[in-house]
N, C-alpha and C positions, 0 to 999 in steps of 0.2 A: 504494500500500500504506500509506504514511504517513497519507494522508487518511482511508482506511478505518479505520485504527487510532485516529486522532483522533476520528472520529465515534463509534466504539464506546465509547471512553473517555468522551466527552461524554455519551452516552446512559446509561452506567453511573453516572456522577456524578449525573445528573438523576434516575435511578431511586432512588438512595440518598437523595437530598434529599426526593423525594416520599414515600418510605417513612417517613422520619423525621418528616415533617409529618403523616402520616396519623393518628398517635396524638393529635396536637394537635387535629385536626379533630373527633375524638370527644369532646373536652373543651369544645366550644362549648356554651354554656348560654343559655337564655332566662331572664333575671333578672326581667323584669316584662312585663306586657301590660295594655293598657287601651284602651277605646274613647273617643276624644276627641270625636268628633262623628258624627252620623248625619243624612243629608238624604234624604228620600223622593224617588224618581224615578218617580212613578206609584203604582199599587196593588200591584205585585208586585216592584219593585226599589228599590234605594237606593244611595247613595254614603256611604262612611264614611271616617273617618281614625282609624287605629289607631296607638298608640304601642307600640313593641316594644323592650324592653331586652335587649341581647345582650352577653354576656361572651365575647370571641373571643381565645383565646390563640394562635391559628394565624395564617397569612397571610391577606391580604384575599381575599374571594371574592364572587361575585355569585349571588343566587338569582333565577332566571327562571321565568316561567310558573307562578307560585304559584296553586294551586287548593286550596280546602278545602270540605268539606261539614260542616255542623253536623248531627249525628245525634241522634235521640231514639228510643230503643227500637229501635236498628239500622236506622232509616229516616231518609233525608235530609230535613230540613225546610227547609234553606237552603243555597245554593251561594254561595261567595265566590271572588273572583279579584283578583289584583294582578299587575302586570307585572314590575317589577324592584326588587330591594333589593340595593344594594351595601354589603356589610359590611366595614368597615375592619379591617385586620390588627392584632393584638396590642393591642386596646383593649376597654374596657367602655363602651358608649354606648347611648343611647336613640334609636331611629330612628322617624321618622314615615312611615307607609305608607298611601297612598290605596288603598281597597278598594272594589270594586263587588260588590254582592250582589243575589241574586234568590231569591225563594221557590221551593221545589221544586214540580214539577208536582203537582197535586192538593192543594196547600196554598194557603190564602188568608189575608189579614190577620186576619180574625176567628178563624180556627182557630189561627193562631200566637199571638194574644193570649190566647185561652182556654188553650192549652197552657202558655204562659209563666206564667199566673196560677195554675195548679194543679200546677205542677211546680217542682223546684229545680234549680240548676245541676249537682247531683250526677248527675242523670239524662241529661245531655247529654255528648256526646263529639265529637271532631273527627277527620276523615279528611283528611290533608294530602298533596298531591303537589307537587313542585317539581323544578327542575333546578339543581344547584349547579355553578358554573363557576369553576375556578381556573386562571389562566394559559392560558386557551383549552381546557382539558380539562374536560369535563362529566360529571356523574353524576346519574342520576335518583334522587330521594329519595321514599320512600313511608312514611308513618306512619299507623297505624290505631288507633282506640280510645283517643285521647288524652283524658283527662278534662278537661272544660272548666274545672272548678274548679282543676285543676293549672296552668292558664295564667292565668286571671283571678283566682285566689285565691277567697276566700269571699264575694265581692260577690254579693248577692242582688237 
């Protein structure tokens, strides 16, 4: 009986701690983003290094299985993927993230260059999927219609 009561008390304390931290996780902000380098890997794919500034007032967490689609006029033109990003707790830091990218089916390099030449960043958005893991507990994240200018700024 004592052990059972102890486990229940331990679970209650853990639940209270997690509830208190939940508000902090909503305050995590991306403070900057930029493309450091791009290396072609054939005609339809590339490798890139992205810098990502994160202000994290919460505990440390890990983002796994990061996937993003660059959208133009609600159609994916590029798919991006990264494996793992470990974000330190209670810090503001710039992280370097290797990213693999491929052109969407039906899109080729010439079409992408033509599209980039006649459009602005305002016309592009991101669709992002990832899994956030804190102390072994995971949650799937999904964000749609994030303006590209909101992440990269007004770089043209």
